[in-house]
N, C-alpha and C positions, 0 to 999 in steps of 0.2 A: 730125829732126823727130819729136816725141813725139805720142802720141795726142791729148792735150789741144790741142796746136797744130793738128793736122790737122783736128780737129772744128771749131774756131773759124774757121780760115782757109778751110776748104771752104765753110761756110755764109755767110761774108762775102765770098766771091769773090776771095780772095787766092791766089797760087800755092802749090801743094802738090805733094809728090812722089807722093801718091796720096790717095784718100779713106779714111776709117776703115771698118773692118769691125765692125759692131755688131749686137746682137740686136734693138734697137728695141722689140719688144714681149715681155712676159713677165717681165722682171726677172731678177735673178741666179738662175741654176740652176732657173728655173721650167720645168716640164715638164707634159705631159699624163699623167694617172694611168696610162693604158694603157702608156705607154712604160716606166714603172718596173716594171710587171708583166713586160714582155718583156725588159728590160735592168736587172735589179736594181742599184741604186746609181747609175743614170744621173743622178738628181736631185742628186747630190753633186758631179758632175764635168762636166756637159754643157757648161758654158762653156769649160772647159779642152779637152775633147775636140774641140769645134768651133772652138776658137781665137778666140772673140769677144774684141774689144778693149774696154778700159775696164772699168767696173764697172756693175752694175745693167743698164740698157738700153744702156749704152755711155757714158752720162753719168749722174751721180748726183744724188740729192737729199739733204737734210740731215734729221736727226731733230728738226726744229723744227716745232711745230704752228702752221700758218698757217690753221687752220680753227676751228670752234667749239671752245672749251675747257670744262673742268669739266663734262663730260657724264656722268661716272661710268659704271658698268657698266649696259648695257641690261637691262631686266626681261624675262624669258622669259614670254610670254603663253600660248604653246602650242607643243608639240613632239611629233613622232613620228619614225618611221624615215626619212621622206623630206623633212621640212621643219621649220623653226623660225621662229616668229613672235615678234618682240621689239619693245619700246617703249623709246626713248631719252628722256632727261630733257628734251630740247628738244621732244618731241612726235612725233618720227618713229616710225612703225610700219611695219615691213617684214618680208617673208617671205624666208627664204633656203632654197633647195632644196639638197639634199645630193648630187645627181648632175646630169649634163648640162653643157652649155656655158654656160648663162645661169643664174646662181645667185641673183639678187636682184631683188625687185620691191617697190616702195613701196605700202603699203596706205593710209597716212594721212600727209599732209604737215604739217610743223611750223607753217607760217605760213598761217593761214586769214583773218586780219584784222590790222589795225594793232596791236592789243593783243598778239597773239602775237609780232609782230616786236619791239615795245618790250621785252617780257620777255626774249626771246632776246638782243637787243642788250645789255641790262643785265647779264645773267647769264653770257653765253658769248662775248662779243666784246671782251674786254679785252686790249689789246695788251701791257700790263704784267704779265699773269699769269705768275708765275715758272715755273709748270708747263709753259709752252710750250717751254722749253729743257731738254734732258736734264741731269741732275746732273753728268755727266762732260763737259760742253760744252768745257771747256778742253782735254781730251784730243783731242776731235774737231778743235778748232782747230789743234792742233799737227800732227795728221795731214794736215789739208787743206793746210797750208802746204807740205807735201812732196809733194803729189799730182802725178800726170802724166795725170789724166783730167779732163774737164769737170765742173763743179759748178753746179747751178741754184739760183736763188731761186724759190720756189714760189708761185703764185697760183692759188686755186681757181676762177678764172674770173669775169669780170664777169657774164656771163649764167649761167655754170655754177653759181656760188654761189647766185644767186637761184633758179634752177630746182631746186636741191637743197632749198630751203626751201619752195617753192610748187608745184613740178611744172610741166611745160611748158604744160599747158592753162590752169591758174590764172594763171600768169605772163603768158600771152598775153592774157588778159582784163585783167589788172592794168595792163598798159601803157596801156590806154585808160580803165579805170574808176578807177584810183588811181595815176596816174603819180608822184605825190609819194612814195608808199610805195616804188615800184620804184627811184626815184632814191636814196632813203635807204638801201635795202638795198645797192645796187651801190656807191654812194659811200662808205658807212661801212665796207664790207668792204675796199675798195681802200685806204682811209686806214689801217685797221688793219694790212693787209699791209705797207704801206710803212713804218709805224712799226717793225714787227718786222724788216723787211729792214735798216733803219738800224742796228739792234743787231748784226745778222749782219755787215753790211759793215764795221763797226768792227773786226772780228776776221778776216774772211776775204775774199779777192778771188774773186768768182764770175765765171762765164763766160757765163751766160745767165739770163734769166727765162723760166720756162715757165708758161703759163696753160692751164688745162683748161676747155674750153667745151662740146664736144659739142652744138653748136647747129644742126645740119643733119641732114636726112633724105636719102634718095636723090633727093628732089625739090628739094633746095636748102635755103637758110637758113630757119630757123623764124621769123625776123623780117625786116621790110622794111629796105631801105637807110635810109629816113628814121628808123625806130626805132633802128637801129644807131647812126646819127650822133648822135641825141639822147641816148641812154642809155649807150652803150658807148664811143663815141669819146673823150669827155672823160676817162674813167678810163684808157683805153689811152694817152692822151697824158700822163697823170700817170706811168704806168708807164714810158713811154719817156723822160720827163724824168729820173726817178730813175736809170734805166739809163745814160743819157748822163753824168750827174753822177758815176757810179761806174765809168766805163770799161767798161761791159758792152755788147757790140756786138750780141748776139742776143736778140731777144724772140720766143720760139717759142710758137705756139698749137697745141694738140692739139684737133682737132674732127673727128669722123667725118662720114660722109655726103658728099653732093655739095657741094664747097666752091669751085667755080670762080667762083661769083658772090660769095662772101664774100671771096675773095682780094684784089681791089682795095680793098675796104672796110677790111680789116685793114691792108694796106700804107699806106693813107691815114691810118690812126690811129697808125701808128708801129711796127707789127709788122714783123719782118724775115724770119720763117721760119714755115712751117706743116707739119703732118703729121697723118694719114698719107696723104692723097690716095687714098682707097679706090677701087680700079679698078672693083669691082663696082657702085659708086654712079655710075659714069660719068665720073669725073675723068680728065683728060688732062694728065699731068705735063709732057710735052714741050711742049704748047701753053702751059701756065702758065709754064714756064721761058722760052719764046720771047717771050711777051707781057710778062712782068714780069722783066726781067734783074736787078733788085735783089732778087728773091725767093730765099730758101733753102728747100729741100724735103728732108724725111726720109721714107722709106717708098716708096710709089708702085709696089710690085710686088704683083701679085695673089696673096694667100695661098692661094686655092682651087686654084691649079694644083698645089699639093703633094698634093692628093687625087687627082690625075690621073696621067698618065704622064710618062716622061722627055722626050718630045718637047715637051709643053706646058711643062714646067719649063725646058728649054733655051731655048725661045722667049722666056720671060719674063726669063731671065738675059741674053740678048742685048739685050733692051730696056734692061736695067740698064746695059750697056756704052754704049749710045747716049746715055742720059741722063747718065751720068757725064761724058761728053765735053763736055756743055753747060755744066758748072760749077754750083757751089752746090747740088749734089745728093748726098745720102748714101743709098744704096739699102738697102731692107729690106722685109720683108712689110708689107702695109697694115693689118695687125692680127695678133694672135696666132692661131695655127692652131687649127682646131676639131678635135673628136674623131674626124673621119673621116680624119685624116692619120696615116699610119704614121711611126714614127721614122726608118725607112730613107729615106723620101722627104724628110723634113725635113733629114736629114743630107746627102742628095745635093744638095738645093737650096742649102743653106748652103755646102756645099763648093764647088759650082760658082760661087756668088756670090763667095766669097772668092778663087777663081782669077781672076775677072774684075777684082775690085777691085785685086788685087796687080799686075795687068798693064795697067791703064788709068789714064791721067793726064788730069785735066780740061784742056780747051783754054781756059785763061784767060790 
């Protein structure tokens, strides 16, 4: 059984010899800067040193743009030693800091009114823009046909795409003040994504659709169940329909925060798996897996224990063993580690996690 098979079969509840050992957060060879200072060259080989399986996070995405296109290079409005402020052609103004764990903050959102959206839709949301695909797409296709790792179709999120245009607060008002605008943003984006996926699916067999939402805080979902069902569910049902037609069994949603209340809504809409189930936000993966036996989960292990001691890390690893036994669970940190984590601790945690994965078989 190869890595691609283990990933898909684990999240869909089919028998496996073991679950995959994947990075989950950070991407291929991603490290904290301090780790490179302590271990020069670790950024070139960390995935090999720690023996992560698959590519990128453990599953890969394609170099196809399923977001706004034709944005050009952002204009630098201001820059000093600590930060840079830029404006994109769609109207986004953001500041990026050059140090710390959190690097980006939006100063001005692109969509403030319907006219802004109509301009952006006309200029930047064309599914047939040839620039969406790399010039060497045929070479990628040949490589994908020989792969042994999972490959995703990417969706920028039904809520997630709209929030990136309007901001959470403005979007929250717009659900009530201008629902037709919100419907148009969400529906138009999903329609564009599906058109692009159709072109991809003509060349490549994919394993999952991943949607980025980040639509919850530690207090739960940022929108009500009624709002979810009205605005988001129809689009997820379209995504699920496309996936079913193309033999894709996994629809994975990435959303931080407390998502226990979002889980049944997502499942109701056709989603099959969620991550990362942040422990610090109060999520209980064991309860979710027990309550929703059709649910697949990735993550679920508290990243902050890696800033503590061996006992705390070992306790979290034993939790991983118990969760693996339940089935449909691939363990990993519930987000990438912060700058208070030493590489030695990260290596210990991941080494112990690998030992548990290699010796624990789901009870399905």
